[in-house]
C-alpha positions as CSV (number, residue, x, y, z in Angstrom):
1,M,109.2,311.8,121.5
2,R,110.9,311.5,124.9
3,S,108.7,311.0,128.0
4,R,111.3,310.7,130.8
5,M,114.5,312.4,131.9
6,I,117.1,310.4,133.8
7,L,119.2,311.9,136.6
8,P,122.5,310.2,137.7
9,A,122.3,307.0,139.6
10,S,123.3,305.6,143.0
11,N,120.4,306.0,145.5
12,V,117.8,304.5,143.2
13,G,114.4,305.0,144.8
14,S,115.2,308.4,146.1
15,E,113.3,311.0,144.1
16,I,113.7,314.6,143.3
17,R,110.2,315.9,143.3
18,P,109.3,319.2,141.7
19,E,106.9,319.7,144.6
20,S,109.9,320.2,146.9
21,P,111.6,322.9,144.9
22,E,114.5,323.7,147.1
23,R,115.8,320.1,147.4
24,A,119.0,319.6,145.4
25,R,120.0,316.2,144.0
26,R,122.2,314.1,146.1
27,P,125.6,313.1,144.5
28,G,125.0,310.1,142.3
29,E,121.2,310.1,142.8
30,S,118.9,308.6,140.2
31,V,115.4,309.4,139.3
32,S,113.1,309.3,136.3
33,V,111.1,312.5,135.9
34,S,108.2,313.3,133.5
35,P,109.0,316.4,131.4
36,W,105.3,317.3,131.5
37,A,104.3,319.9,134.0
38,P,100.8,320.5,135.4
39,V,98.6,322.8,133.3
40,G,99.6,326.4,133.7
41,T,103.2,325.6,134.8
42,A,106.5,325.0,133.1
43,R,108.9,322.3,134.3
44,L,112.5,323.6,134.5
45,L,115.9,322.1,135.3
46,V,117.5,324.8,137.3
47,F,121.3,324.8,137.7
48,T,124.1,327.2,138.7
49,L,126.9,328.6,136.7
50,D,129.5,330.4,138.8
51,G,126.9,331.3,141.4
52,E,124.1,332.5,139.0
53,R,121.0,330.4,138.4
54,H,120.1,329.3,134.9
55,A,117.5,326.8,133.6
56,L,116.5,324.7,130.6
57,E,113.0,323.4,129.8
58,V,112.9,319.8,131.1
59,A,111.4,318.6,127.8
60,R,114.8,319.4,126.2
61,V,116.8,317.5,128.8
62,V,117.8,314.0,128.0
63,R,119.9,313.1,131.1
64,V,122.1,314.5,133.8
65,L,125.4,312.9,134.4
66,P,128.4,313.4,136.7
67,A,131.3,315.0,134.9
68,V,133.6,312.6,133.1
69,L,137.0,313.0,131.4
70,V,136.7,314.8,128.0
71,R,139.0,314.7,125.1
72,E,139.9,317.6,122.8
73,L,137.9,317.9,119.6
74,P,140.1,319.5,116.9
75,G,138.3,321.9,114.7
76,A,135.4,322.5,117.1
77,P,134.2,326.0,117.9
78,A,135.5,327.7,121.0
79,V,132.2,327.0,123.0
80,V,132.9,323.2,122.7
81,R,135.4,322.1,125.3
82,G,135.8,318.6,124.0
83,V,133.9,315.3,123.6
84,F,133.3,312.1,125.5
85,M,131.8,308.7,124.6
86,L,128.4,307.7,125.8
87,A,126.7,304.6,124.5
88,G,129.1,304.4,121.6
89,R,128.5,308.0,120.4
90,L,130.6,311.1,120.7
91,V,128.9,313.8,122.7
92,P,130.2,317.3,122.5
93,L,130.7,319.2,125.8
94,V,129.5,322.8,125.6
95,D,130.7,325.3,128.1
96,P,127.9,327.8,128.5
97,R,130.3,330.2,130.3
98,Q,131.9,331.2,127.0
99,P,128.8,332.5,125.2
100,L,127.7,334.3,128.4
101,G,131.0,336.2,128.4
102,R,132.3,334.4,131.6
103,P,135.9,333.3,132.1
104,G,136.6,329.6,131.6
105,R,137.7,327.3,134.3
106,D,139.0,323.8,134.8
107,L,136.6,320.9,135.1
108,R,136.0,319.8,138.7
109,L,134.9,316.4,140.0
110,D,131.7,317.8,141.4
111,D,130.6,319.4,138.1
112,V,127.6,318.0,136.2
113,F,126.9,317.4,132.5
114,V,123.3,318.1,131.4
115,L,122.6,316.2,128.1
116,A,120.1,318.2,126.2
117,D,118.6,318.3,122.7
118,T,119.4,321.4,120.7
119,G,117.1,320.5,117.9
120,Q,120.2,319.6,115.8
121,R,122.0,317.2,118.1
122,V,122.4,316.1,121.7
123,V,125.1,318.1,123.5
124,A,126.3,318.1,127.1
125,L,126.2,321.4,129.0
126,W,128.9,321.7,131.6
127,V,127.3,323.2,134.8
128,D,127.9,323.4,138.5
129,A,126.7,320.6,140.7
130,D,123.6,322.4,142.0
131,V,120.8,320.9,139.8
132,K,117.1,321.1,140.8
133,L,113.8,320.5,139.2
134,R,111.2,323.3,139.5
135,D,107.6,323.6,138.4
136,V,107.1,327.3,137.7
137,A,103.8,329.1,137.0
138,E,103.8,330.3,133.5
139,A,102.8,333.7,134.8
140,E,106.2,333.9,136.5
141,I,108.1,333.4,133.3
142,H,108.8,336.6,131.3
143,S,110.0,336.8,127.7
144,V,113.1,339.0,127.6
145,R,112.6,339.3,123.8
146,D,109.4,341.2,124.4
147,A,111.0,343.5,127.0
148,V,114.4,344.2,125.5
149,G,114.5,342.7,122.0
150,E,116.9,340.0,120.8
151,V,119.0,338.7,123.7
152,G,120.9,335.8,122.1
153,K,120.6,332.6,123.9
154,V,118.1,333.5,126.6
155,R,114.5,332.6,126.1
156,G,113.1,334.1,129.2
157,V,113.4,334.9,132.9
158,A,111.6,333.1,135.7
159,Q,110.8,334.9,138.9
160,L,111.1,332.4,141.8
161,A,110.8,333.1,145.5
162,S,114.6,332.8,145.8
163,G,115.3,335.1,142.8
164,L,115.6,335.3,139.1
165,V,116.5,332.4,136.8
166,L,117.6,332.8,133.2
167,I,116.0,330.2,130.9
168,H,118.2,329.3,127.9
169,D,117.1,328.8,124.3
170,L,118.9,325.6,123.3
171,E,117.9,326.0,119.6
172,R,120.0,329.1,119.5
173,F,122.8,328.1,121.8
174,L,125.2,327.3,119.0
175,S,125.3,329.8,116.1
176,A,125.0,328.5,112.5
177,D,128.7,328.8,112.1
178,D,129.4,327.0,115.4
179,E,127.0,324.2,114.3
180,G,128.8,323.8,111.0
181,L,132.2,323.7,112.6
182,L,131.0,321.2,115.2
183,A,129.4,318.9,112.5
184,S,132.7,318.9,110.6
185,A,134.8,318.2,113.7
186,L,132.5,315.4,114.8
187,A,132.5,313.8,111.3
188,A,136.3,314.0,111.2
189,A,136.6,312.5,114.7
190,E,134.2,309.7,114.0
191,G,135.9,308.9,110.7
192,G,139.3,309.0,112.4
193,G,138.4,306.6,115.2
194,A,138.3,309.2,118.0
């Protein structure tokens, strides 16, 4: 089981503390963060997608990296924009805009990749550069399934002082069909020397 999350490096020693919720990471900043929140709170990695705020549970996050060049992955589902190598392994880059019905866009130098564990594999989510850690009281997190039934990839909504944040369910982010296509595409790429 993972006990730390690593954010990108350059100013080692500078920390992003959940106690200072509005402080965004500095470009290239590095910090180790415990995924375990105080009792009665949930630790979230909050990020933006085209101006809207979204989050993942920190326990699912492996690492946050600056964007890198990605290569096409033939046969991958539409949600996968490509792959990149990290520590000798191919990592699929998932664009969360597509399943949310948002238009795609080109990769920018200030974008960020959030490496996260879906339960099946580690993927990189392509997000905007505004990444923050937040400890949120569990009472401020509301299940959207209870309120409106099945809502796809959203696990809940957190009410923060600065507005609502959608919390994504990574286990459901890729459909079973997408997961099958991705597994086949990765196997072909690894076998073909991609």
